[in-house]
C-alpha positions as a Markdown table, in Angstrom:
| # | Residue | x | y | z |
|---|---|---|---|---|
| 1 | Met | 127.3 | 31.8 | 15.1 |
| 2 | Ser | 125.1 | 31.9 | 12.1 |
| 3 | Thr | 124.7 | 28.1 | 12.3 |
| 4 | Ile | 122.9 | 28.0 | 15.6 |
| 5 | Val | 120.3 | 30.5 | 13.9 |
| 6 | Met | 119.6 | 28.5 | 11.6 |
| 7 | Asn | 119.3 | 25.5 | 13.3 |
| 8 | Phe | 117.1 | 27.4 | 15.9 |
| 9 | Ala | 114.5 | 28.2 | 12.8 |
| 10 | Lys | 114.6 | 24.7 | 12.0 |
| 11 | Val | 113.9 | 23.5 | 15.7 |
| 12 | Val | 111.5 | 25.7 | 16.3 |
| 13 | Thr | 109.5 | 24.6 | 13.0 |
| 14 | Arg | 110.3 | 20.7 | 13.8 |
| 15 | Ile | 108.3 | 21.3 | 16.8 |
| 16 | Arg | 105.3 | 23.6 | 15.6 |
| 17 | Glu | 105.3 | 21.0 | 12.7 |
| 18 | Ala | 104.5 | 18.2 | 15.6 |
| 19 | Glu | 102.1 | 20.3 | 17.4 |
| 20 | Gln | 100.0 | 20.6 | 14.8 |
| 21 | Ala | 100.4 | 17.1 | 13.2 |
| 22 | Glu | 98.8 | 16.2 | 17.1 |
| 23 | Ala | 96.6 | 19.4 | 16.8 |
| 24 | Arg | 98.0 | 20.8 | 19.9 |
| 25 | Gln | 97.9 | 24.3 | 20.8 |
| 26 | Ser | 101.3 | 25.8 | 18.6 |
| 27 | Gly | 103.2 | 26.8 | 21.3 |
| 28 | Ser | 102.3 | 24.4 | 23.6 |
| 29 | Thr | 105.4 | 22.8 | 23.8 |
| 30 | Ala | 108.7 | 24.6 | 24.9 |
| 31 | Leu | 112.5 | 24.9 | 23.7 |
| 32 | Leu | 114.6 | 24.1 | 26.9 |
| 33 | Ala | 118.4 | 24.8 | 24.9 |
| 34 | Val | 120.2 | 22.2 | 26.6 |
| 35 | Ser | 123.4 | 24.9 | 26.9 |
| 36 | Lys | 126.0 | 22.1 | 28.7 |
| 37 | Thr | 129.9 | 22.3 | 27.6 |
| 38 | Gln | 128.3 | 25.3 | 25.5 |
| 39 | Pro | 130.4 | 28.3 | 25.2 |
| 40 | Ala | 128.6 | 31.9 | 26.2 |
| 41 | Ala | 129.3 | 33.2 | 22.7 |
| 42 | Ala | 126.3 | 30.3 | 21.6 |
| 43 | Ile | 124.3 | 31.0 | 24.3 |
| 44 | Arg | 124.4 | 34.6 | 23.3 |
| 45 | Ala | 124.0 | 33.7 | 19.4 |
| 46 | Ala | 120.6 | 31.6 | 20.2 |
| 47 | His | 119.5 | 34.0 | 22.9 |
| 48 | Ala | 119.9 | 36.4 | 19.6 |
| 49 | Ala | 117.3 | 34.4 | 17.6 |
| 50 | Gly | 115.2 | 34.2 | 20.1 |
| 51 | Gln | 116.1 | 31.5 | 22.7 |
| 52 | Leu | 115.2 | 32.6 | 26.7 |
| 53 | Asp | 115.5 | 29.4 | 28.8 |
| 54 | Phe | 118.4 | 27.1 | 29.1 |
| 55 | Gly | 119.4 | 23.7 | 30.9 |
| 56 | Glu | 123.0 | 23.3 | 32.1 |
| 57 | Asn | 123.9 | 19.9 | 33.4 |
| 58 | Tyr | 127.0 | 21.5 | 35.5 |
| 59 | Leu | 126.7 | 23.8 | 38.4 |
| 60 | Gln | 130.2 | 25.3 | 38.3 |
| 61 | Glu | 130.3 | 25.7 | 34.7 |
| 62 | Ala | 127.0 | 26.7 | 34.9 |
| 63 | Leu | 127.3 | 29.8 | 37.8 |
| 64 | Asp | 130.0 | 31.4 | 35.8 |
| 65 | Lys | 128.1 | 31.5 | 32.8 |
| 66 | Gln | 125.8 | 33.0 | 34.6 |
| 67 | Val | 128.1 | 35.4 | 35.3 |
| 68 | Glu | 129.5 | 36.7 | 31.6 |
| 69 | Leu | 125.5 | 36.4 | 30.7 |
| 70 | Arg | 124.1 | 38.9 | 33.5 |
| 71 | Asp | 123.6 | 41.3 | 30.8 |
| 72 | Leu | 120.7 | 38.7 | 29.1 |
| 73 | Pro | 117.2 | 38.5 | 30.0 |
| 74 | Leu | 117.7 | 33.9 | 30.2 |
| 75 | Thr | 116.0 | 31.1 | 32.4 |
| 76 | Trp | 118.3 | 28.7 | 33.6 |
| 77 | His | 117.3 | 24.8 | 34.2 |
| 78 | Phe | 119.3 | 22.6 | 36.2 |
| 79 | Ile | 118.9 | 19.3 | 34.1 |
| 80 | Gly | 121.4 | 17.1 | 36.2 |
| 81 | Pro | 122.3 | 15.2 | 38.9 |
| 82 | Leu | 121.9 | 17.1 | 41.4 |
| 83 | Gln | 123.9 | 16.3 | 45.0 |
| 84 | Ser | 123.2 | 17.5 | 48.4 |
| 85 | Asn | 126.3 | 19.8 | 48.7 |
| 86 | Lys | 125.3 | 21.7 | 46.0 |
| 87 | Thr | 121.6 | 22.4 | 46.3 |
| 88 | Arg | 122.0 | 25.9 | 48.0 |
| 89 | Ala | 123.3 | 27.3 | 44.7 |
| 90 | Val | 121.2 | 25.7 | 42.6 |
| 91 | Ala | 118.1 | 27.2 | 44.4 |
| 92 | Glu | 120.2 | 30.6 | 44.6 |
| 93 | His | 121.2 | 30.8 | 41.3 |
| 94 | Phe | 118.3 | 28.4 | 39.2 |
| 95 | Ala | 114.2 | 29.0 | 37.9 |
| 96 | Trp | 113.8 | 25.3 | 36.9 |
| 97 | Val | 115.2 | 22.0 | 38.7 |
| 98 | His | 114.3 | 18.9 | 36.5 |
| 99 | Ser | 115.9 | 16.7 | 37.6 |
| 100 | Leu | 114.9 | 16.2 | 41.5 |
| 101 | Asp | 114.5 | 12.7 | 42.8 |
| 102 | Arg | 115.0 | 12.6 | 46.4 |
| 103 | Leu | 113.1 | 14.3 | 49.0 |
| 104 | Lys | 115.9 | 14.9 | 51.0 |
| 105 | Ile | 116.6 | 17.5 | 48.2 |
| 106 | Ala | 113.5 | 18.7 | 48.0 |
| 107 | Glu | 113.7 | 19.4 | 51.5 |
| 108 | Arg | 117.1 | 21.4 | 50.9 |
| 109 | Leu | 116.1 | 23.5 | 47.8 |
| 110 | Ser | 113.0 | 24.6 | 49.7 |
| 111 | Ala | 115.1 | 25.6 | 53.3 |
| 112 | Gln | 117.7 | 27.2 | 51.0 |
| 113 | Arg | 115.5 | 28.7 | 48.4 |
| 114 | Pro | 115.8 | 32.8 | 49.2 |
| 115 | Ala | 113.1 | 34.1 | 50.4 |
| 116 | Asp | 112.7 | 37.6 | 48.0 |
| 117 | Leu | 113.1 | 34.6 | 45.0 |
| 118 | Pro | 109.5 | 33.4 | 43.5 |
| 119 | Pro | 109.5 | 29.2 | 44.6 |
| 120 | Leu | 111.7 | 27.3 | 42.6 |
| 121 | Asn | 109.9 | 25.3 | 39.5 |
| 122 | Val | 110.8 | 21.5 | 39.9 |
| 123 | Cys | 110.1 | 18.6 | 38.0 |
| 124 | Leu | 109.8 | 14.8 | 39.4 |
| 125 | Gln | 112.5 | 12.8 | 37.6 |
| 126 | Val | 110.9 | 9.5 | 37.2 |
| 127 | Asn | 113.1 | 6.5 | 36.3 |
| 128 | Leu | 110.5 | 4.5 | 33.6 |
| 129 | Ser | 112.5 | 1.2 | 33.8 |
| 130 | Asp | 112.8 | 0.9 | 37.4 |
| 131 | Glu | 116.4 | 0.3 | 37.1 |
| 132 | His | 118.9 | 0.9 | 40.0 |
| 133 | Ser | 121.8 | 2.6 | 37.8 |
| 134 | Lys | 119.5 | 4.8 | 36.3 |
| 135 | Ser | 118.8 | 8.1 | 37.9 |
| 136 | Gly | 115.2 | 9.1 | 39.2 |
| 137 | Cys | 113.0 | 8.0 | 41.7 |
| 138 | Arg | 110.5 | 4.4 | 41.2 |
| 139 | Thr | 107.2 | 5.1 | 39.6 |
| 140 | Asp | 105.6 | 3.4 | 42.1 |
| 141 | Glu | 107.2 | 6.1 | 44.7 |
| 142 | Thr | 106.3 | 8.0 | 42.5 |
| 143 | Ala | 102.7 | 9.7 | 44.0 |
| 144 | Ala | 103.9 | 9.6 | 47.6 |
| 145 | Leu | 107.4 | 11.3 | 46.6 |
| 146 | Ala | 104.7 | 14.2 | 44.5 |
| 147 | Arg | 103.0 | 14.8 | 47.3 |
| 148 | Gln | 105.8 | 15.6 | 50.2 |
| 149 | Ile | 107.7 | 17.8 | 47.4 |
| 150 | Ala | 104.2 | 19.7 | 46.4 |
| 151 | Ala | 103.8 | 20.0 | 50.6 |
| 152 | Leu | 107.3 | 21.9 | 50.8 |
| 153 | Pro | 106.9 | 25.8 | 50.9 |
| 154 | Arg | 109.5 | 27.7 | 48.9 |
| 155 | Leu | 108.7 | 24.4 | 45.7 |
| 156 | Lys | 106.4 | 24.3 | 43.1 |
| 157 | Leu | 106.1 | 21.1 | 41.7 |
| 158 | Arg | 104.8 | 21.4 | 38.3 |
| 159 | Gly | 105.0 | 17.9 | 36.7 |
| 160 | Leu | 107.5 | 15.0 | 36.0 |
| 161 | Met | 110.5 | 14.3 | 34.0 |
| 162 | Ala | 112.3 | 11.7 | 32.4 |
| 163 | Ile | 115.1 | 9.9 | 29.7 |
| 164 | Pro | 114.2 | 7.3 | 28.7 |
| 165 | Ala | 115.6 | 4.5 | 26.6 |
| 166 | Pro | 117.5 | 5.7 | 23.3 |
| 167 | Ser | 115.3 | 4.4 | 20.5 |
| 168 | Glu | 114.9 | 4.8 | 16.6 |
| 169 | Asp | 111.7 | 3.8 | 17.0 |
| 170 | Pro | 108.9 | 6.2 | 16.5 |
| 171 | Leu | 106.7 | 3.4 | 18.6 |
| 172 | Glu | 109.2 | 2.5 | 21.3 |
| 173 | Gln | 109.8 | 6.1 | 21.5 |
| 174 | Arg | 105.9 | 6.9 | 21.7 |
| 175 | Ala | 105.8 | 4.1 | 24.5 |
| 176 | Ala | 108.4 | 5.6 | 26.8 |
| 177 | Phe | 106.6 | 8.7 | 26.6 |
| 178 | Ala | 103.5 | 7.2 | 27.1 |
| 179 | Arg | 104.3 | 6.1 | 30.1 |
| 180 | Leu | 105.2 | 9.5 | 31.5 |
| 181 | Arg | 101.9 | 10.4 | 30.6 |
| 182 | Gln | 100.1 | 8.5 | 31.7 |
| 183 | Leu | 101.6 | 8.3 | 35.3 |
| 184 | Lys | 101.6 | 12.3 | 35.5 |
| 185 | Glu | 97.8 | 11.9 | 34.7 |
| 186 | Ser | 97.2 | 9.1 | 37.5 |
| 187 | Leu | 98.4 | 11.6 | 40.6 |
| 188 | Pro | 96.5 | 13.4 | 42.6 |
| 189 | Pro | 94.4 | 15.5 | 40.7 |
| 190 | Glu | 95.2 | 18.3 | 43.7 |
| 191 | Leu | 98.3 | 18.6 | 42.6 |
| 192 | Ser | 97.8 | 20.5 | 39.2 |
| 193 | Leu | 100.6 | 19.5 | 37.5 |
| 194 | Asp | 100.8 | 21.2 | 34.4 |
| 195 | Thr | 104.6 | 20.3 | 32.4 |
| 196 | Leu | 106.4 | 16.9 | 30.7 |
| 197 | Ser | 109.4 | 17.8 | 30.5 |
| 198 | Met | 110.7 | 14.9 | 27.7 |
| 199 | Gly | 112.1 | 14.4 | 24.6 |
| 200 | Met | 115.4 | 15.4 | 23.0 |
| 201 | Ser | 116.9 | 16.0 | 19.9 |
| 202 | Gln | 115.7 | 12.5 | 18.2 |
| 203 | Asp | 112.9 | 11.8 | 19.3 |
| 204 | Leu | 110.8 | 15.3 | 20.1 |
| 205 | Glu | 108.3 | 14.4 | 17.5 |
| 206 | Ala | 107.2 | 11.3 | 20.1 |
| 207 | Ala | 107.4 | 13.4 | 22.6 |
| 208 | Ile | 105.0 | 16.3 | 21.6 |
| 209 | Ala | 103.0 | 13.0 | 20.7 |
| 210 | Glu | 102.0 | 12.3 | 24.3 |
| 211 | Gly | 102.2 | 15.4 | 25.1 |
| 212 | Ala | 105.6 | 17.6 | 26.0 |
| 213 | Thr | 105.7 | 20.5 | 27.8 |
| 214 | Trp | 109.2 | 20.7 | 27.5 |
| 215 | Val | 111.8 | 19.9 | 25.0 |
| 216 | Arg | 115.1 | 19.3 | 25.8 |
| 217 | Val | 117.2 | 19.9 | 22.6 |
| 218 | Gly | 121.0 | 20.2 | 22.6 |
| 219 | Thr | 122.5 | 18.6 | 19.7 |
| 220 | Ala | 120.1 | 19.8 | 17.4 |
| 221 | Leu | 120.7 | 23.2 | 18.6 |
| 222 | Phe | 123.9 | 23.4 | 19.2 |
| 223 | Gly | 125.5 | 20.9 | 16.9 |
| 224 | Ala | 127.6 | 17.9 | 18.5 |
| 225 | Arg | 129.8 | 19.9 | 20.4 |
| 226 | Glu | 130.7 | 22.0 | 17.1 |
| 227 | Tyr | 131.2 | 25.1 | 19.5 |
| 228 | Gly | 131.8 | 23.8 | 22.9 |
| 229 | Gln | 134.5 | 22.9 | 25.1 |
| 230 | Pro | 135.7 | 19.1 | 26.4 |
| 231 | Ser | 132.9 | 17.8 | 29.0 |
| 232 | Pro | 133.8 | 18.8 | 32.1 |
| 233 | Thr | 134.0 | 15.8 | 34.6 |
| 234 | Lys | 130.4 | 14.1 | 35.2 |
| 235 | Glu | 129.3 | 15.3 | 38.6 |
| 236 | Ser | 128.4 | 12.8 | 41.2 |
| 237 | Pro | 125.2 | 12.2 | 41.9 |
């Protein structure tokens, strides 16, 4: 697992150098390690290197790893599509949800969040291209949905998340992330949003240039499932 330790150092260096290049405060961008399909041993290695926040897409896989790793002080983020019959487990076992895009799911998460836990941190996922086949709310629906979610008692709306179409062009990458930043800036200031969850292994520099506060990194940290398992059957949204 020493490869993960080295990869972690490289990713953190990339993040800090990107912050410096844009005159952003060092540490203003947090690393979310995307640990889907990775075994518990890989997460332990990343934790040993200094990583505390881990993002999971598949609920049952995540719950199994949470049990195996319960001795570690980890913060768990749900970042995959979320269907109604899985909201209770997410509300009970995660600190963050980055992929919220429907009021019905938000209402269930709020109702099912245990009273002894702090409010569940959530990001509203936005479909920047407004394509029906893509996850996320439409850009023109964002403001109304954000107000509705912010009013729910057991949720804390923190900001926006997006997964733009892949691009090798840094200018195209920045343009997509800029749209999300501008959308966040257009929302009512009383929402007090402080989070932009955007950017992955291949485009984190562009995301940081446009104000990312979380970058979601899997491949650059863990490798291309080098230590992983076969991908589980995709859970339907």
